[in-house]
N, C-alpha and C positions, 0 to 999 in steps of 0.2 A: 503494499498499500505507500502511496506517495502522499506526502502532506505539504499543503499550501497555504499560504496567508490568504484571507479575505480582505483584499485591498489594504488598508493600514489598520485593519482593526486590532492586530496582534492575535488573532485567533488562527492558528495554524490547523487546518481540518483535512480529514484524508479526502483523496480525490473521487472517492466513491462515498456517498453519505446515503443516511437512510431516511427517506421520506414516509411519515406515519399515516398518510390518507387511507391507506388498506385497513389500518385499524380501527376505522370508522365503519368498515364494511361497505365502503362506497361502490366498490365494484361488484361485490358478491359477499355473501355471508361469510361470517369467520367463527372459529373457536377462539375464546378468548385466551384460554392456557396458552395455545398454540402463538397466538398473536404475541403474548407477553415472553415466550420463548424466541420469537422473532426477534424482537428488539436487543434481549441477552444475547443472542448469536450474533448480532451486527456489532455490539460494543467489544465483545471476546474476540471478534475477527478483525478488529483495527480500526472500525468505523467509530468516528469521534465526533459527528455531527449529526444532530435528528432534527427535522423540520416537521411541523405540525399546524395545525389552524383548528379553531373553534367551529368552522364551517365543515370540516370533514366528519361527515357521520352526525352533525348537528350536535356536536360536543362528544360524540361517543369516542373518536378517535383520542382525543386529549385525555379523556377518563381512563381508557384503557391505557395509554402510553403513562400516565401518573401512576397507574399499579406496576407497570414495569420498571419506573425509575426508582420506585422505593427500595429496589435492592441493588441499584448501581452506585456505587461512588461517584457522587457530584463533580470531582474532578476528572473524570474520563470521558465526559462529553459536554460539548456546546449544543445549548438549546435553543431554537428558533421557532416561535409561533407568528400568530398575525392577529390583525385588528381589522373591521371593516365589512367582513362577508360573514354572514350568519344563517343560521336555519333553526327552525322551531315547528314541532308538530308536524313535520315533513315539508313545510314551506320555506322556500329560501327568501331573505331579506338581506338588506345593505343599510350600514349606518356608519358614515365617515366622519361623524361630529366628533369633536374635541371630548366631550363629556363621556360618549359611549367607548371612544378608543381607550381612555384611561380606566374607565369600568372594566373592559374587556382584559385588560392585562391581569388586574388582580385577579378576575375570576379564573383566568387560565392558569395563573402561578397557583391557585388553589386547586383547580382540578389535576394539575402537573406534578402537585406535591413538592413544589420548589417555591425559593424565596428571590429568585433572580432569574432573569431572562436575558441569554445572552445577546440575540438577535431578535428585534420585534419588527415586523414588516406590515405594511400597508397592503392588504390582500386585494389582487387583481385590481388595479386601479382603472381598468376599462369600464368598470361599472361605475365609478365615481364621477362627479364633477372634479376635473382635474384642478381646478383653481381651488376648491375647498380642499384638496389634499396638501396643496401648497399652503394654504393660509391657515388651516384649521387641524387638520389631522397630523400632519407631521409636527408642527410646533408642540402639540400635546405630548407627542412621543419623546420630542426633543428634552421638554421638561422633564419626563420620569428618566431620560438618560442622565441629566443633570442631579437628580435626585438620586441615582444609583440603583434605581428600580429596574431598569433595563441597561444593557452594556452599549448596545448598537442599534442603528436605525436603517432600516432598508425599505424598498418598495418590491412589489411583483406584479408582472402583467405576462399575457402572451404576446402583447404587441409592444416590440422594443420602442417603437417611436413614441410611445405614451411614456415610457421610462424616461427618455430622452428629454423630452417636454417638461416633466416635472422637475427634473434637476436642472433644466435652464432656468427654470422659474422659481428656485427657493435658493435660500441663502447657502453659500458654499460650506460643505462640512455637514449639512444636514443629513443628507443621504450617503450612507457608508457602504451601501452593497445594493446590487438588484438580483432579483431572481426572475429568469425567463425561462420558458418551457417551448419544447418543440421546435427551438430555431439553432439547435446545433446539434444534429443527428446526422443519419446517412442520407436523409432525403431533403434536407434544408439546413444549410449554415449562413442563414441570414444575419445570426448574431454577429458572425464576424465582422461586418460591415460597422458594427457599433464597438468593437473592442478599444479602439484608440480614445474615442469620445469618453467612454468609462475609465479607463486607465489615465488619461492626461488629468483627470479630477480625482485619482486616488480611489476610484470606487470599486470595490471588489465584485466579481461575477460568479453568480451561481446558476448552474444550468440544471434542468429538471427534463423529465421524460425522454430519457434516451431510446425508448421504444416509439417513440411519437404516437402515445396513447393506442398502442396495438397495432399500428402500421407495420412496423418492424418486428413481427413475431409470426411464428408459424401458426397460432391459435387465429391470426387474423383481426379484424376490426370489429369492435362492436356495433351493433345497428344504430346507434345514436351519433357515431364518429362522423365530424362535419367535412373531413376530406372528401374532393370529388371522387367520382369513380374512378377516371383514369389513372390517378394517383394510387388509389387502393389497388387497383390492378397492377401497376407496375410494381409496386411493393411486395404484392403477392408473388410474382413472378421470380421476383429478387430472392424471397424468402423460399422457394422451393428450390431454386439455384443452388443456394447455400446449403441446403438441406441434402442435396444430391452429392454435394461435396464434404459432407459430414463435418459442416461446420455450422452450426445453427445461427440464423440471423440474429437472435437476441444476443448471443456471445460477441458476434461483430459489432451490433450496435451498441451494446455497453462499452465495449473496449475502444471504439471509436469516440464517443462520447466523453470518456475520461482520458482520451489522450492528449487533449488542448492544455496541459498544466501550465504551460507559460501564459495563458490568458484566462484559463477559466479555473476557478479554486477548487470547486467540488461540482460533481454531478449527481443529483437525488434519483433514487429509483425507490420503489414501494412494494413491500410485500408482506403480509401477514404470516407466511410460511417459511420457518426456519431453514428448511431445505433449499429453497429459493434463495435466500439470504446468501447461504454458503456457496451455493452454485456462483451467484454474481460475484462475491467476492474472489472465488477462484479464478473466474473469467478475467477479471480486471488484473489480476498478478500474473495473468499469462501473456506472451507477446501476441501482437495482433499482426493479421495477415494482410499487409497493406496492398498486396495485388488483388486479393478478393474484395478489399474496400473500393478499390478504381474499378472493378467489374460490376460491383453492385451498382455504384454510381453511374455507370454507363448505361445498365439496363434500367435504371429510374429516369433517365435521360432528361427530355424535355419536362418532366414532371418535377425535377429539382426546383426547391423554393417556390412551388406554386402555393400561394395563400389559399387558406381555408375560410369558410364564413366566419366572420368576426376574428380574423387572424392577421 
């Protein structure tokens, strides 16, 4: 496992990190004892950065993660959670007000059984009024940072242009990290165009969804996936090609996503299955087949960087 600093935060994190969305049963049902074991397996395997949100499973992911963290030395991991996006009684809702942001941080700490959050993020800013994020949400989090309740402040979004806009419109030093997903993977490297912008400002880059929400897997995409059919077909053909050559596309995908260590501090993946956690850790610790990377990119062809609805 390789360790990189997130921007100038001082947090040196594993280049593969644990996303706890699966603990909320976001994609399918889970066994709680198995999910807790998955967290322990990740930390024991060298992963030291864990990301979650009250939105995942509508509080369930934080609750289950909190049970897992009870038995882990707090010095062994950095913890990230979010504000702004929530859910209750099966209904999603958003609240980016300063008051709700502060309340949410304390509520998350209680569920997570911790007294400090290392990184607090404004979640999926595409759903917010970006000016409100600049004027209200971020200043509230900066105040908590000043008080020592949280260590660092970041923002997350699918659309990197939104991340850029917020950074350009807020005070320097406000945003210390960005989390972007599905834009540094085998079928889409749009994030590379933003590397210099973030790095010139000392902002760390966190990558997520190395499998492009199922595009880069033998299982294939779920029905709700927003990618166009042509991209789904291209990725499916690439997955079959990798399988024929005894090199699962999910292995290639996660190796590729974690290979850009000079620019990307860490890449998040999520699983509530300890066996999958071990498998992905082993993948990252093995050398990547760059010739196969080029072949897969060739097969995806003109579907590279094709934007999805709302992406």
